[in-house]
N, C-alpha and C positions, 0 to 999 in steps of 0.2 A: 504494500500500500504506500501511496505517496499522498502527502497533504500539502495544500497550498492555501495561503491566506489571500483574500481579495476583499475589495469593498465595492458595493454597488449602492450609489447614493450615500445614505447614512448607515447602511447595514453592513456589518461584518459578515463575510462569507468564508466558510471553510470548504474547500474543494477536496473531494476524496477521489483518488485514482486507484484502479486495480481491485484488489481483494481486501475486504474488511472482515478480518477473522481474529481469532484469539491472539495471534502474534502482533496485531496492530492496535488492540484496544487501549493499551497503556499510553501509547503515543498520542492517539486521538484524544483520550480523556485529558491528558496533560495540556494539549493545545487548546482544547475546548475550554477548560477551566481558566487558562490564561486570558482567553478572549472574554470570558464571562466576567472576570475581574475588571477589565477595562471598559466593557460596554454591555452591561447585563440586560438592557431593555429588549433587544431584538438581534437574534443571530440566525443565519441561514446556513444550511448544509447543502452544498451543490453536489448532487449524486449522479450527474450526467456521465461521468467517466468511471463510475463504479460498476464493475463487472460481476462481483460476487459478494454476498454478505452471509455470514453464518449466525448462529444463535448468540454467540458472544458479541458479535458486532451489533446485532439488534439490541442485546442487553445493554451495551455501552450507550447506544442512542437513547434508550429508555432512561438510563441513569442520568444522562445529560439533560433530557427533557425535565426530569424531576428537579435537577439542580437549578435550571433556569426558572422554572415555575416557582421554586422556593424564594427566588429573588424578584418575583413579580415580572419576569421577562417572558418573551415568546421565542419559540424555536420553529423554524420552517424547514421542511425537507423539500428540495427543489430538483426536478428533472429525473425522477426515478424511471429507470427502464421498465418496460412492461413486466418482465419476469420478476423483478424485485418488487414492483408495485403489487403484483399478485400475492407475493409472500406477505406483505403488510396487510392486504385485504383479507387473506385467509385467516391470519392471526388476529383480525379485527383491530389492528394497530392504527388503521386509517381513522379510527374514531378518536384516537388520542393525539396523534400528530397532525399538524397542519401541513398538508402535502399540496404542493403547487407544481404545475407544469412550468417549463421555461417561459412560455408565452405569458402566463398569468403573472409570474414573478416580474418579468420585464415591464409589463403594462402597469403593474402596481408600484414598483419601486425604482425603476431605472430612469425616471424622469426628474429626480431630485437635483 
C-alpha cells in the first residue's frame, strides 16, 4: 500500500494505492491520526486506486470513523471501485460511512 496526502478545497484527503490489509493498517492509522490532529472537522479517503481491502483494512477504517466522530468530525470515502463498494454494501457499512463517487465529491467540494 502507498499513501499520499492531498487537499481539495479545504478538505484533507488521504489517497490509498494498492492493497489495504493487515500489513498496512498501522501506517494508515498513524497518518490518519496525524491529519485528525491538525484538521478534525472533515477528512476524505480517496479509494480510486485501491485494488484490495481485507477485514483488517475495513476494521482500520471503522476505527478511524469512530475517532473522527468522537471529535465531532466527518469522514468520507470517495471513489470506491464496484467490487469494494459491494463489500461495504454486503456488510451494511454503507449505512455508517458517507460514500461518494468522484463526481459527487468534485461537485460538492472542488469549487472552494
